[in-house]
N, C-alpha and C positions, 0 to 999 in steps of 0.2 A: 504494500500500500504506500502511496506517495504521501509526502508532507507538503503542506502549503506554508511557505516562508513569506512573511510580509517584510519587505526589505526597504528601509529608508534610503533615499538617495539625496545627494547634495541640494541644498536650497540656493546655493551660490557657488562658492569655491569648489571645484571638482575634487579637491583633496579631502573634502569633508565626507569621506565614506570609509567605513571600517574594512579592515583586512578580511574579516569574516564575511561581510556583505559581498565583497568581490569574489570570494571563494564560492559562496552560495549561488551567485549569478552565473559563474563559470561552469558549475556542475549541474545546473538545472536542466531538466528535460525540455522545458520551454519557459519563457518569461511572458507574463501578462502585463501590458503597459497601458497607461492612460492615453498616451499619444506615442505611437511607435516611431514617429519621425523625431520627436524630442529625445526619446530614450535611445534611439539608434546612435545619436551623437555621443551619449555617455558610454554606451557599450563599446563603441569604436575607440573612444579615448582609453578605455580600460583593456582594450584588445580582447574583447569577449565576443565569441561568435556562437550564439544559440538561437533557435527559432523563437520568434516573438509574435504575439498576437494582441489585438486591441481589446482592452477592457475599460470602458469609460461609462460615464453616467447616462449616456444615451442608449447603451445596449445591455447594461448589467442586469436590468430587470428580466430580460428575456433569456439571458445566457447562463445565469449563475447555477441553475440546476444541472445543466449538461456539463458545465465546467467542473463542478464539485465531483461529479461522477468520474470525469476524465482524470482528475487529480487522484482520486482514490485508486484508479487503475494504473497510475504511473509506476515506473520501475524505481525511480529515485524521488525527485521532488519538483515542485513548481515554485517559481518566484513571482511575487506580485509587487509591482513598483508603480509609483505615480510620477508625474512630471518632476516633482521636487518635494522633498520631505517624506513624512511617513504616511503611507496609504491609509485611508479611512479617517484621517484627521482633515476634515473639510475637503476630502478627495474621495473618489470611488474606492471601495474595498470592504466596507462593513457588510454589505449583502453577501459577498462571496465568503467572507469569514464565517458568517452565521450559517450559511448553507453548507459549508464544508464541515463545520462542527456537527450539524444535523446528520450528515452522511457518515460520520465516524472518522473523518479525516483529521489527523493531527495538525494543529495550527501553531506556528511559532512566529512571534514578531521580534525581529532583531532590534536592539537599541540603536539609535542613530539620529540623524538630522531631523529637526522639526523647527519651524520658524518661531513659535511663540515662546519657547523656553529661553533662548538667548535674549529675546526682546524683553521678556519679563525680568530677567536677572539684571540687565543693563538699564532698565527703566528708572531705577532708584525708588520704585514703589515697593511696598511690602510683598514678598514672594513666598512667605510661609503658608499663606492661604490665598487661593485665587479661584476664579470661575472662568472657564473658557466658553465663549459664546460663538466663536467662529464668525461667519458672515451673518449680518442682520438681514431679515427679510427686506427685499427691495421696496415692496409696496404694502400689501396686505399684512397686517399684524406687526408692522415695524414700530408704530407709535405705542402700541400695547406692550410690546416687549421692552421698550425703553422705560416706560412708566413702571413696569414690573421690577426693573433693575435699579431704579434710582435710589432705593434704600438699602442696596446690597452693601454689606460691610467688608467684603473681600475685594481684592483687586480684580477688575473685570478686563478680559482680553477679547478683542475683536480682530478679525481680518477684514481688510478693505482694499479695494482697487484704487489706483490714483485718481480715477475719474469721479469717485464719490467721497473721497477723503474729506474735502472741505464741507460738503453737505452733511456728512455724518458728524464731524466735529461740531458743526453749528447746532445740529439737533441735540447732541450730547450736552452742549453748553446750555441750551434752552431747558432741557429736562432735568439735568443733574445740577445745574448752577454753574455760572462762569468761573467761580473760584475753585472748582474741584481740580485737584492735582491730576495730571495726565502726562502721557508720553506718546510720541509717534515715532516708530522705528521703521526704517525703510531699507530695502536692498540688503537684507541681512546676508553677511558672508560674501558680499560682492565689493568691488572696488569703491563704489560710491555709497557704502553703508553710512547711515546717519541716524542719530537719535536726537529728537527735539523734545525737551522737557519743560514743563511749566504748568500753568493753569489752562483749563480748556479755552478760556478767553484769549490767552497768549498764543496757544496753538492755532486758533482760528485766525488771529492777526498774522501770524507767521505764514500760514499757507494761503492767505489772501494775497500776500506780497510775493511769495515764492511758489511757483507752480509745482504741485505735487508730481513726483516722478517715481516709478517703480512700485513694487508691491509693499503694502503697509501692514504693520501690526500696531493697532491702537490699544493703549492701556489706560485705564481710568482707576484712580484710587477709590477705595470704598468710602462709605460715610464716616467710618471710624478714622480713616486716614485724614479726611477733610477736617474733622473735629480736632485731631491732634495737631495738624498744621496751623489751625486757627489759634490754638492755645499757645503755640510757640512764637506767634507773631507779636 
């Protein structure tokens, strides 16, 4: 019976991949990739030549059952990767993991790259307790979700595209209050990596003047952090 390995891939610098991940990819019967064109560049860089098939959010609903059965019948194992970071974290993967477990397939997730952990640690916001929200709903349910989170005491983590960063920061400022401590970290592990820290109002001002570029992790301090900051002023 095969094993499904969930393999994190670099979010920026191609050196951010473990030796074990390289070995697993090299020994796989085949690799399931979110975008085969993107993953082909990584595999070429690592000098890995194995069959690769698409597994993305547009086809996973239809294919997970057949894929889980195929993995169960593999001689060795199958590797699941996304374009960057750890599969199933705001990327395809969860449905295949769940179906594989149902079929009795062993599932192992390798430790490795993910965007929100380095962003959290470098944000200077409390990282002992946090809540990961990923991408907010773009339309329906967005305001409801923000209202639900405004009294959260833990650090809150969001993913956001450069096209919606300013809109999201503005909405966060309106709902959470302009004085809430926050950080915006972009292009993690890349040449132009940058962390902008301050209040939500200061972040809105910054990105009004400076066009957002690259993929973002937005972090907002919890209510407790806001109260503590106020006591120190």
